[in-house]
N, C-alpha and C positions, 0 to 999 in steps of 0.2 A: 214185043217186050219180053226179055228173059226173066222168068221167075226163078230166083236163086233159092231153090228148096234144098235144105241141108240133108235130107234123107239119103240120097245116093252116095254122098261123100261120107256120111256117118257110117253107113253099112260097110263101105270099103275100108275105112280106117279102123273101125271097131273089130272087124274080123282079123285084120293084120295085128292089132294090139293083142287080141286073144291068143294068137299063135305065139307072139313074142313072150307073153306072160307065161304060157305053158313051158316054154324053154327056160325062162328065168326061174320058175319054181324048182326045176331040176338043179339049177346052179346054186340058188340061195338056200334051198331046203324049205322055203315058205313062199306064200303069195305076197305081192305088194299089199300094204295095209293103209287104209285111209280112215282117219278119225274126223268126224264132223260134229261141230258144237252148235247147238241151236238154243238161243235164249229167248223166251217168250213164245207167243202163239200166233205170230203173223201168218195169215193163211198162205200168202204167196211163198214165204220162206219155207213153210212146211211142205209145200208141193215141190219146191226146188230141192230140198234136202232128201225127200223121198225119191225123186228122180235120180239124184246123184248116187244114192245108195244102190238103187236097182241097176244103174249103169255100171257101177263098180263091180257088182257081183256078176254081171253078165259077161265080163271079160276075165273073170277068175280072181279078182281082188277080194280081200276081206275088207269089210266096211262096218264101222260102228258109229252110231249116232248117240251123242250125249245131250240130253234135253234138260233145260232148266226153266223154272218159272220166271216170268218177267221181273218179279220182285227180288230175284236172287242177287246178293251183293257181288259186285265185280270181283272182289278178292277171292270168292269161292270158285268162280270160273277161272280166274288166273291160276289158282293152285292146281286145278285139273290140267290146264295147258302145260304147266311146268312138269307134271307127272308124265304127260304124253311126250314132251320134249325129251325126257330122259329115258323113255322106253325104246329100246333098240328094235322092237318088233313093229313100231309105228313109223311109216315112211312119210306120210303127208298129213298135215293138220289144217283144217279149214274152219274158220269161225264165221258162221253165216251172218251176213249183214242184211238189213239194218239191225243194230243193237238198240236196246232201251236207252233212254236219255241219261240213265245213271252211269253209263259207260263213256269213257273218253276215247274217241277213235284215235287220237294222237298217241295215247298210251297203248291201246290194244294192238296197233300195228307193229309194236316191238315185242309182243308176247311170244309169238311162234318163232322158233329158231329159223334163221334164213334157209337152212338146209332142208327144213320140213315145210316151208312156206309155199305150198303148191298153188296158192291163190296169187302169189307174187305181189304181196302188199307191203312186205317189210322194206324199210328205207334202203337197206343194203342191196336187196334184189332190184329195187327200182333204180338205184344208182348204177348197178351193173348193166341193166337194160339200156339206160340212156347213154352209157359209155360204149355200147355196142358189144358187150360181153355178157349176155344174159345167162343166168343160172336156170331160170324158168321163164316162160313167156306168160304174161298176164292172160288169163283164160279167155275173156271176151274179145279183147283186141286181136289176139292170136287166132281165135276162131273166125273172126271176120276176115282176116287176111287169107286164111286157108280156103274160105268160101270163095273169095275173089279169084284165087289161084285155080280152083277147081273149074270155075266158069271162064277161065282165061281172060280175066279183066285186069289190066295192069295200071297201077297208079304212077308209074315212072314218067316223069315229065308233065304230069297232069296237076290241076288245081284240086285240092281236097279240102272240103269244109267239114270240120268236126264241131258238132253242136253239143256243148257240155264240156266240163273241165274237172270231172271227178277223178279221184286217185285210182278208182277201179277201172274206168273206161277212158274218159276223155283225154287225160294227160298222157297215159302210156300209149294210147292209140296214136295221138299226134306224133309222139317220138318215133313210133314204129313206121309211120307213114313217111316221116322225114328220112328215115334210114332207107326207104325204098325210092327216094328221089322225088317224092311228091312235094309240091309247094302248098303249105298248110295254112288255111284260115281257121282260127278257132273262135267260135261264137259262144257267149255266155250271158249271164244275166245283166252284165254291165255294158253289153254291146249295143251301140246305137244303130238303128236301121238294119237289123240282122238279115231281113229277107233280101235286101239288095246285095249284101256280101255273099250270102248263100247262093244267089242266082249266078254268081261268077263261076261256081264250082263244076268240075267234071264229075266229081264223086262227092256225095253227101253222106255223112255218117251221123245219124241222129241219136244222141244219147243224153237228151236233156231231162228226161223224166217228166215230160209234159205231154199229155194226150193230144194227138193230132196237131201238134204245133206247126209242122211243116205242111204248108198248103201249096197249091199249084203255082202261086206267084213267087214262091221261093226257088223254083226249079227251072234250070236251063234246059231247053229241049235236048234230049239225048243223054242227060245225066244218069249216072248210076246211083241208086239210092239204097243205103244199108240202114234199116230201121232197127235200132238196138233197144228201143223202149217196149214195154209191155204193160197194158192197162186193161181193166174190165169196164165195158160200157154198161149203161143202164139196162140194156136188154140181155146182159150176161155174156155177150160176145167179147172176144179179146181184140184189142187194137194196139197200135204202136204210137210212136212219137210223130209219125207221118200219116197224113190223110191219104190212104191208099186209093180211094175212089177218084180223087181229083188229080193225083200225081202220077198214077200208073200209066195213063195215056201219053204222058209227056216223057217219061223215063225210058231209057233203053234197057235197063235191067233193074230189078228190085227184089229185096228179100220179103217173104211173107211173114206175117205175125198171126198165129204162131207158126213154127216150122222152119224158121230161118236161123237167126243168130243164137237163140236159146240153146238148142241141142249142140251147137258147136262149142259153146262155153263149157258144157259138161264134158265133151270129148277132150278138150285141151286139159281140163282138170285131171282126167284119167291119164293122159299122156305125161303130164307133169309128175303125177304120183309114180308112174312107172319109172321115170327118169330119177326120181328121188330114191327109189329102191335100188336102182343101178348104182347111184352115187354112194349110197350107204353101204352097199355090199362090196364096193371096190376098195 
């Protein structure tokens, strides 16, 4: 079984990005700049935001985090986003999810200008993606595909099962797999007998947000499993949407949790921010 660890790919791409950033600084006269907005004190979100900031600085970007209390009115956050939209020194803006219940996700997805939407959540950018003309690639789905490419695993002509239908992962991932000639099965809360459908798949992409949902009876022998979930168990250890112990003897390749998809998500965010800086400077 191939363990698809992200570290060797991250090291390779990050070093290359650092070199390109150094060259871009000479051209633009400044480094690419990423602004991250965090509302509330969700522990996982705080860790993600910290990791994103450190990664941005490691390749020579400037990174600034704007943190708000959970009780902050959405209008106040919206006003900051508009200031950042208008600031020519800011290339990428990311609003960390999940947001408090006082925020409407359907409204928030329109807040960031499409040109600065490095998370690729604005409806205009999603429309471009599904039309085959992406401005940016959604961070997690693109990171998943880069990982498959690195380990020379192709979905062309294969059956792919996507578990989950979120705007962040499930929907765009399905679209990107279709663009690579995969036949896509999409499983969600309304799916009847999901394990039987999943067991048909050559590739399984688990993004349901449900701890250890995928068990051995969901997996066809030799399938490739990409675990996009992350949870903390009672003993403090991290796990994913897939039960690693029961499925790893069956799979031909599998991502670890942690160390698989998560670092790739951050890498694509950096690459999108670099592209946003190029676009803004052109």
